[in-house]
N, C-alpha and C positions, 0 to 999 in steps of 0.2 A: 504493500500500500504506500502511496506517496506520503512521505514524512510530513510535508506541509499540511496534508489533509487529515492526518491522524488526530491532532487535537480537536479539529472540528467534528470528526466522527464521534469522539468520546463525549464532546459537549452535547451533541445531538442525543446520544444514549442517555446522558444524565437528564436532558430536557424531557425526554419521553418518560423517564422514571418519575420526574416531578409531576408531569401531567397525570400519570397513573395514580399519583398519591391522592387525587381528589375522588377516585373511585372507591366503592365499598371494599372493606377488608377481604371479603370472600373472593371478589374478583381479582384483587391483587395477589392473593395467595395462590390462586389457581392458574392465572395467566401472566402475571406481572413479569416475573423473571424471564419466562420464555419470550415474551414480546420484546422486551428490551434487548435481549441477546439477538433475537431475529432481526430487529431493525438495525442493530449494530453491524451484523453480518451483511445485511443488504447494502449498507453504506460502504463497506469494504469492496463489495462487488462493483458498486457504482463507480468508485474511484478508479478501480482497475480498468473500467471500460472507457471512462471519459474525463477523469480528473475532477477538479473542483466544480465545474458546471453540472456534471452528472450527479455529484454529491448533493448539490443544492436541490436539484429536481427530485432526487430520491428522498431527500428530507421532507419535501412537500407531500410526496406520495405516501410515505410512511405515517406522516401525521394524519393524512386523510384516512389511512387504514386504521389508525388508532381510534379516531373519532367513530369510524364505522363499526368497530368492534366493541364500542363502549356499551354498557347496559342501557336499556331503554330509558331508565330514569334520568341518566345523564344526557342522553340525546334530547330528552324533553327539556332539560335545563338549558342546553345549548340553543334549542329553538326558542325558548323563552327569552334568553339573552339577546338573540338576533331580533326577535319581534319587538322587544322593549327598546333596543337600540334604534331600529328603524322608526319607531314611534317618536322617540326623543329627537331624532334628526328632522322628522316631518314637522314637529312642533317648533323647531328653530330653523326655518328655511334660510335666513340670512347667514347664520353661522355655518350651516351645512354647505351652502353654495360657495361661501368664501373659502372654507377649508378644502372642498373638493377641487376648486379652481387652482388653489395654490399647489396642491398635491399633483393635479393633472399636469401643470406646467413642469414641475420638477421630475415627475416620473416619465412624462412624454419625452422630455429632452434626453433623459438617460436612455430610454428605449431606442430613440432615433440614433444616438451615437453608438449604442451597443449593437444595433443592427448593422451599422457601417463597419464596426470593428469585427463583428462575427462574419459578415459577408465578405469582407476584404482580407482581413488578417487571419482569422481563425479557420474558416471553412476551407476544405481542400479545393484545389482547382478542378474544373469540370472535365477531368480526364481520368480514365481508369488508373488506379494506383499512382496517383499524381505525385506522391511523395518520392517516387523513384525517378522523376524527371529532373534533369539538371541542364544548365546552360554551360557550354564549354567556350571559354574566351582565351585569348592569348594575352600574355603580360609582356609589354614591350620594354626595351631597356630604359625608357624615360620614366618608368614608374606608373604608367597607365595600366590598371589591372584588368580592365574589360575592353580590350582591343579586339577588333574583328580578326577572323582567322583567314589565312591565305588558303586558296583551294588545294594546292599540293600538300600543305600541312594537314588539312582536314582529311585528305585521303590516307595519309600515313597514320593519323590518330585512329581513324575508323578501322583500318586493317590491322594495326598493331595492338589495339586495346582488347583485353579480355574481360574487363569489368562491366562492359555495356552489352546489352542484348541487341541494341540497334542505335544508330547515330545518323542524324540527318542535318543537312545545311539548308539555309534559306537566305534570301536577299530581298528585302522589302523595297519596293519602288512604286512608280506609277505606270499606268498603261492606258493607251487610247483604244477604246472599243468602237469599231466602226462597222458599217455594213448591215446592221440590224437596227434601224431607227436612227435617231439623232446621234452624232458623235458624243461619246461620254468618256470622261477621264475617271479611272478607277484606281483605288489602292490595291496593288497586286503584290504577289510574292513569287519569286522564282525559287523553286524548292527541288530538292533531290527526291528520287522516287520513294524513299523510305519515310518521307515526312509524316504521312498520316499513320503509318505503322508505329512509329516512335511514340506519337501522341495517343495511340490506341483508339482512334475515332474513325469510323467507316462512313462513307457517303450514304445518304438516304436513298439516292438512286445512282446506279452505276457501281463500279467496283474500284475506283481510284486509278492511279497511273498503271498502265500496262507495263511500262518499263520496269516497275518494281518486281514484275514476275518474269523478267528476263527477255521481254520483247525488244524490238529495235528502238533506236533513239528517235522516236517520233514526237513531234510537238503536241503536247496534250494540255488540257486546261480543266480544272475543277472549279465549279461555280459556288459562290456562297448562296445560302438559302434566300437571302434578300434579292440578289441578282437573278436567281432562277425564277423567283416569283414575279419580279418586276419586268424583266425583259422577255421571259418565256412562259409566263402564266402558270408556272408550276408543272409544265408538261413533262411527264416521265419519259417521253420520247426524245428529249433533248440530247440524250446520250448518243454519240455518234455524229451529231451535227458539227459543222465547222464554224469557227468564230474568226473574225479578222481582228487581231490584236497587234497594234503597232505595225500594221501592214503585213503581218505574217498570219498564215492560216494555222489554227490550232483545232484539234479534235476534242470535243467535249467528252470527258470520260466519267463525269459524275457531278453531283451537287451535294454539298455538306449540310448537316443538320442546322437548324436555326440557332442553336446554342453555341455552335463552334465559331469562335472569334479569336483567331491567332494567326500571325503574331500581334495584330492590333484589332481593336473592335470595329475598325472601319474596313478591314480586309474584305474585298469582294471577289477576288479571283486568285487562284493558285495555278501557276503554269510550270511545266517541267523545265528544269535547268539544263541547258545544252551541255553536252560532254566537253565541248571546247572550252568551257569555263575552267576546267581542271587542268588545262594545258598552259595556264598563265604563269607569271613569275611568282616565286615564293615571297617576293617583296610586295605583292599586291594583296593587301588585307582588306577584304570587304564582306566576307561571309559570316553570318551568325550560325551557331551550332547548337542543336538540342539533342540530348541523348537520354536513353532509358537505362538505368542501372539494372544489372542482373539481380534477381531475387537473392537476398542475403548479402549483397555487396554494399558496404558502407561508403559514404562519400569520401572520407579520408583515404580509404584503400584505393578508390578510383583516382583520387588526386595524386597519390604517390606513384601510381602506374603511369599517368600522363606526364608527370614530372620527369620520370625516367625516359619516356619517349621523346620529350622536348629536349632533354640533354643530349640524347643520341642524334637528333636532327641538328643541334647546334654544332656537334662535332663533324657531322657529314656535310653540312652546308654552312660553313662559318660566315660566308659573305652576307647571307640573308637571315640566318637564324641565331647568330651569336648574341647572347644576352636576352634572348626571348624565353619566356616560360609559359605556364598554363594556369588559368584560374577557373575553378569550378564553383558555381553557386546553384542552389536549388532554383528550379523554375519559378516557384512561388515567390521566393525572395526577389527574383528578377522582375516579376510582374508587379509586385507590390511597390517596389522602388523605395522612395524616401517618405512614403505617406504614413508608415507605421508610427514614427515618433509623434507626428502631429495629431494622429487619431488618439493615441494614448493620452496625450496632454488634454485633448478635448474631453475624453472620457473622465479624466480626473476632474476637469472643470464642471461637467454636468453633475458629478457626484457631490460637489460643493453646493450646487444649486439645490439638489434634493435635501442636503443637510439643512440649508437655510429654510426650505419649505417645512421640514420636520420641526425645526425650532419654532417657527411661527405657529404650527399646529399644536405643539406642546404648550406654548403660551396661551393659546386659545382654550385648550382643554384644562389647563391649570385654572384659568379664570372661571371657566364653566364649572369645574369641580368645587371651586370656592363658593360659587353661588348655590351649589347643590348640597352644601354641608348640612343644611337643615333636613333635606330629604334623606341624605345618607344616614344621618343620626336617627331619624325615625325608623328607617329600615333596620338599622342595627338594634334599636330598641325592640323591634318586633322579632328578632332572632336571627337576622342575616349575619353570617360570619364575615370577617375581614377578607378572607379568600374569595368568598362569593361576591362581595362588592367589588373587590379589585378586578376579578375576572369580568364582571359586567362592564366596568369602565374600560378595560382593555379590549373587550369585544367591540364596544362602540368605536374605539379608535381604529381597530383593524378594519371594521366594516366601512368606516369613513375612508380609510386609505384604499381599500379595494374598489370603492366607487371612483375614487380619484384615479386608480390604475386603469379602470375601464375608459374613463375620459382621456387619460394619458395615451392609451393605445390608439385612440382615434386621432389624437394630435400627432403621434408618431407616424401613423399611416399617411396623414396629410403632408407632413414634412418630407417624407420619403418620396411621395408622388411629385411634390414640387421640385425636389432635388433631381429626379429623373427627367423632368421637363427641361430644367436648366442644363443638365448634363455637363457639369463643369469638367474641363479637361484635366483638372488636378487630381481627380479621383479615378483610380483604376478599378476594374471589376465592378463597375456600377450596376451592371445587369444582375450581379449576384446578391445585391442588397435588397432586402424586402422584409415584410412582416412574416417571418417563418415561425415554426413551432418553438424554436429556441427563443425568439424574441418575445413571443407571448408568455412562455414560461418565465423568462427573465423579468418581464413587466410585472407579473403577479407575485413573483418572489420578492422583487424590490418593493412592491406595494405592501405585501405582508410585513416585510422587514421595517418599512417606514411606519406602518401602523403600530408595530410593537415598540419601535424606538420612540415614536411620538407619545405613545400611551403609557409607557412604564412609569414616568415621574408622576403624571396625574393619577394613575391607578394606585401607586404606593401612597401618594399624598391623600387621596380620597378614602382609601381603605383604613387609614389610621384615625378612626373616629374617637373623639373625646365626647362620650355620650352626653354628659352633663353640660359642658360648655357649648357644644355644638347645638344641642337642643335649645339652650337659652339664646344663643346668638341667632339660630335659625328662626326662632319664634319672634325675636326682636328685629329680625331682618337686618342685622348688623354685619359688617364686613370684617375679615381677618387679614392681618398683616404678615402672617407667618411665612408666606411663600414669596415675599418681595425679593429676597436675595437670590432665589432660584431664577425668577423671571429676569432679574437684572443680569445675572450671569449668562442667560440664554441670549439676551439682547447683545451683550458684548461679543458672544460667539458668532452670531450671525453677521454682525458688522465686520468682524475680522475676516470671515469667509468671503463676504462681498468685496471687501477691500482687496483681498488677495486676487480675486478674479479680475477686478478692475485694473490692478497693477499689471497683470498678465496681458489684458487687452490693451492697456496703454503702451506697453513695450512693443506689441505687434503693430499698433497704429504708428508709433514713432518710427519703427523700422520701415513700414510701408511709405511713410512720408519721405524719409531719407532716400528710399529707392526711387520714388517718383521725381524727386528733385535732381536726380543724376542726369547729366547731359549724355544722351546716347551717342552723340557725335553727328546726328543728322536732324533735320527739321521735319517732324511728322505731320505738321499741319498742311492740309490740302494735298496730301500725297495719297495716291491710289495704286494698288499693286495687282498684278495678274500673273498667273503661272501658265507655262506652256511646255509641253513635251514634244520634241521633234523626233519622229520615228527614224530609226537608223536606216531603214530601207529607202526612204525618200531623201534623207539628209545624212548621207554616209560619211561625210568628211567636213573639214573646216571650211573649205570653199563653198560647199552647198549650204551649210548652216549660215555662213557669213552673208551670202546673197539674201537669204530669207530675213535674217535678223536686221541687216542694214536697211532693207526695204521696209520691213515692218516698223522699225523705229522712225524712219523718215515719214511714213504715211501717218502714223499716230501723232507725230510732232506737228503735222500740218492740220490736224483737226481743230476746229474752233474751240477756244477755251483752254487748250492744252498749252501750257507755258514751257514745259520741258519734258523730255521722255528719254529713258535709257534702260538698259538691261544688265542683269547680273546673274551669275550662276547660282549664288545662294544669298538671299537677303539677310541682313543683320537680324539678330535676336530670334533666329529660327533653330537654335540648338546645334547639335552636331559638333561636340567639342573636339573630336578627333578627325572630323571630316575635311578632306582636302588640306591636310597639314603636311608640309614637306620640310626636309632639311635644306639648307642653303649654305653657300659660301660667298664671300665677298672678295672680288679681285682688287689688286693694287692697293692693299692696305698694309701699313707698316707693322701693325700689331699681329703677330703670328696666331694669336688666339682666335682671330676671326676666320682662320682657315678651318677651324673645327666645324662639325656639322651641327648647326643650330636649327631651330624650328620656327616656321612661320606659317600663316594661313594664306592660301592663294585663292583669289577670286577673279573670274573672267568677266569683263564688262565691255559695254559698247560706249562709243562717244555719247555724251549727254547724261550719263548716269549720275555723275557728281552734281550736276545742275538739278536733276530731278529729285535727288535726295537732299539737296541743300548741304552737301559736304564741301567745305572750302578746299581749294587747291592752294596750299601755302607757299610753295616754291615751284619753279619750273612751269610746266604747261599741262593741260589736259590732253587726253587722247583725241585724235582727229580721224577722219576717214582715210588719211594717208597711212595710219598705223595698221597695215594689213599684210597678208601673206606676201612674201617676196621682198619686204623692206626689213631694215635692221630691227632686230628684236628689242622691244622696249617694255619697261614696266614703270608703274607709279607705286612708290612705297608710302606707308602711312607715317604719321609723326611719331608713333610709338617705336617703330623700327628705326627711324632716323635718330631719335633721341638716344636709343640704346647703343646703336652700332656706328653712328656718325656724330659723336659729340663734338661740339665746337667746330664743325666744318659743314660745307655744303655738299649733300649727297648727290645732287644733280650732276650727271656725267660719270658717276661711278658705275660699276658693273656687278651684278649678282648672278649666281648660277643656282638653279633649283636641282634638288637631288634626283628627280625623275628624268632630267636631261642636262647632265653636267657639261655637255659639249656646247650648249648655247649660252653665250655671255650676253646678258640682257642689260641694256643701258637704262639707268634711272633717269627718266625725263621729268619727273615731278614728285612732289611730296604733298599728300592729301591729309586732311585732319583725321585724327584717330577716332575710331568707331568701336563701340562695345559690340563685339561681333557675336559671341556665343550667348551671353545672358547679361541683363542689365546690371546684376550685382557683381559680375566678373570684370576685372580691369581689362582695358583694351590691350589685346595681344598684338605683337608685330604681324603685319600682313602686307601682302603685295597684290597689286592689281595688274592683270594681264589683258591686253586688248583682244577681245573675242574675234575680231576680224583677222587677227594674226594667228591665233591658235584657239581652238575650242575643244576641250576634253570631255564636255558634258552635253547631253542632249536636253536636259531640263534647264529652263531659263525663266527668270522672273522679270516682268516688265514693270517699270515704275514710271508714273506720270505725275506731274504737278499741274493741277488744274484749278480754274476759277469756277467751274461748273459744279452743280450738285452731283454727288457721286453716282447715283443711279443713271443719270443722263450720260455722264462721261463713260461709265462702264458699258452701257449699251452701244455707244458710238465706237468704242474701241473694239468690242466684240464684232460688230459688223465689218469694220475695216480689216480685221485679221481674218474674218470669214471670207472676205473677197480674195484674199491672198491664197488661202488654203481652206476649202470648205470642209475638209475632213479632220481639221485640227481643233479639238475642243480647247476652250479657254476656261480655266477653273481657278479656284483660290482667290476670287475677287475680294479684296479687303483693303480698308484704308490703312495707311501707315500707323495711324493712331491705334487702330484695332490690333495691328501686329504687336505694338509695344504693350498694349493692355493684355494681350494673350500671353506674352512672355512672362508676365508677373502674376498671372491668374492664380497659381497655387498659393502665393503669399496673400493675395487679396482674399481668397476663400478662407484661409486660416484666420485672417484678421477679422473678417465679417462674422464668422461663427463665434469666435471668442468674444467679440464686442457685443454680439447679441446675447450671449450667455451672461456676460458681465452686467449688461443693462438689466436683464431679467433678475439677476441676483440682487442688484442694487435696489430695484423697485420692491422686491420682496422684503429686503432688509429694512427699507425706509417705511414700508407699510407696517412691518412688525414693530419697529420702534414707536411709530405713532400709536398703534393699537395698544401696546403695553403701557405706555405713558398715559394714554387716555384712561385706560382701565385703573391704573394706580391713582390717577386724580379722582376718578369716581369713588374709589375706596376711601379716599382721604377727605371727602367732602365735609364730613362731620368735623374733622380736625381743622380744615381750612375755614369753615364757618366760625369755629371758636376763635381762631387766630384773628379773623377779620373783626369779630365782635369785640375783641380785646384791643383793637386799634392798629392791627397790622395793615400797612398800606398795600395797594395793589402791586406796586413795584416789588415789594418784599415777597409777596406770595408768588409772583411770576419768577423771581430769581430762585426761590425755594424749589419750585417744581423743575425749572430749567437746570438748576445745578444737579439735581438728582438724575435727570435724564442724560445730561452731558457727561456725568461721571461714568455711566455705563458706556456711552458712545466713545469717549476718549480711551477707555480701557480696551474696547474692541479695536480701535484704530492702532493702538500700541501692539496688541496681539497680532493684528494683521500684518503690520510692518515687519515684526519679528519673523512671522511665518514666511513672508515674501522674501526676506533676506536668505532664508534657507532653501526655499522651493523654486524660485525663479531660475536658478542655475540649470534646472532641467529643460528650460526653454532656449538655452544658448544656441542650439542648432537652428532655431526658427527665426533668429534675430539678424538684423543687418544694420550696421552703422550705429548700434547702441548696445551697451553691455547689459547683462541680466540684472545688475544693480545700478540703475540709472537714477541719480538724485533728483533730476527734474520730474521724472515720472512718479517716483515715490512721493515727493513733496506735494505735487499737484493733486494726486489722487487722495492723499491723506487729508489735505485741506478741504477738497471737495466733499469727501465723505463726512468729515466732521461738520462742515457747513450745512449739508443737507440733513444730517442727523439733528443738528441744532434746530433747523426749521421744523422738522417733524416733532420735536419736543416743544417748540414755541407755541404751536397752535393749542394743544391742551393746556399749556401753562397760561396762555392768554385767557382762555376760558376760566381757569381756576382763579385768576386774579380778579375776575368780574363776578364771582359768585355772590349771590345775595345771602348774607348770614341767616336771615329769617328762614329762607327756604332750606338752607343746609342743615339747620338745627331742628327743623320740624320733624317729629317722629314719623317713621315710615312703616 
């Protein structure tokens, strides 16, 4: 049994023993020991199957079994408690609605985040035995652990490894589908024949790639469920038909199930990878690799085997493989990415919201139990035991919480539905998130726990009846002051929790503001972007691509309202940290260190790109139509490269050589402003721009225009102009530059918005709690306040008296919250940018704001107290 769960199982066993203690002696003697041992054994079995979540569910089941096996008289008592509790709630609708709403907010938020954690982090991937699936990456000499694999290395890993039952490679890209309806750009993946076998998923129609069964190297395509339904109406006869993809004919060999979305959720097509790909250089790293471990093989064992193979390849091919290694990660870890820490932080945050809600309910129930002291004293006088009364009060609390849980489940369902409509790109596996049986079980387990947690103090307080005093006070309708200290401590606790969440939200907001203030290096206003894929069959070389790109840029530039237009191979802020990154050397430099192989990013552009992006050319000149094939090779470097490698000198006129073509000395003709290329939070890296009319290595290109027109109008005009040049070429990815920037920081925005929402909810709950408790305390002290006023106390003195009491609790909570934040915000360090986890400005601002709002919450009841009429306050009630 898991050692962490052993104490909980023992605690459950003792709890069931305590529950049995209320049953008749005969029942305990006959069944008690057997039942406690049985439930304890069942908990052991549950832990072995599913850990702590299974233990919690088993606890609920065994408690239900215990109630079901209870004698009839005790079932009748339980029914009486439930009926009485419902009647009491019906008689106090304002109290019931307030409590249910507070609990629904806390429980619903917890259920929503738990459903995300369970669906994304906990539940297995939708593949058979998904725990045996791993991603195989290469580790390059520069320390990048997850580098793509070269095709020849992949072949050697697959043939030499004994730890895997199957291994497949894939390369995700775009594809143009033509010939059946309008041209359409699709997210596609070139895959090896074993791809679906490795993942363990079969097509719903067809049988997958025939090449996997030893057939010839024929071009095949497998459709996604969505593409099959959309373009072919779900026709089972689609197998064997031909598709024109990038001007090549492919035979349809199947369609995948609706749930299959790999390597990305937008994948619409899988095509067979040509065997010619595996005849490329070992220095060309572009494949992703997925493999299935053999049964009984552990990840460390497979890692050791591949390390041995990589070392052998380094000895056999020192030029290409020296210094390279292998990295293995589980496929689940690869898919989840970096979302796990942020989800766990959010789960902790909603836990605090539930605690605040529980504190509010506890205060309400304490106040309610104080009002009911006369009733409880009468019931005690009539023979009710303290256990019976405490159980009744606890039943009411749990009943209230379960009603809140039902409402919270509805809120959870609505929140998840809204989330799926928004489909934030920051969340992987979003389709696996939903209101499952686990979520329902968690919701009601949390509701029961919240009911017990909220009801323990009121039940203990209410069951300790002082018959003589309580009857006297109850009949006199007087109030008790005995529980003031407890309610004050609870106020301090909820203010501390709310302040902790507000500091977390404040840190994320500060980080996001810092990020938004960064200069990306280009002007995003009035910029509009388009993506184009040029098929290799129609545009096979630089000359063919140059003719189209030059003509397209000129025609778009001539459109009304277009101020500038240019093209680039990869737009900034579109990720791809290792994409098109090459080594380089610098000629004619005195420092021999510059002869070493350094790294830079290469981007291919057309004339007019810098003007369209608003990137300044700081020195030298921009590219022109004269920079084309047959002329002297030229490049423009950015300011980051110039500052690092050409300090205190003019780089224009110098020469650089890129590692993929060391024979070509490229003259630096200009220096452009530095641009944050990979992500907004990453510093600008050295990069070089190459004229696309002189050399073009990629078929995918992005068009950028700067326009004074409305974006829909400009987008339609550009589409029509490009359609006139090539009617079979789809134009896709139409988006403003501002939208591209916003998309690049979407994960941080999502985390910030969720945390801010939770902090605001916690703050409102805490403020309402402070106001409610102080108002109730003022109500209890009306008699005292009337006496003070009658004896000459001025309104200002009464106001300060009440305000001082409330602020003492509030400031205590602020102090506790600041101390907790100093200890806990370090867990958020990975989510922050430009601000430390202990930020004085955030801590101070939130503390002052919390204290100020708490003071206002206390001021309203204090103002009412200062205007009490002593005659009314002293009148017998």
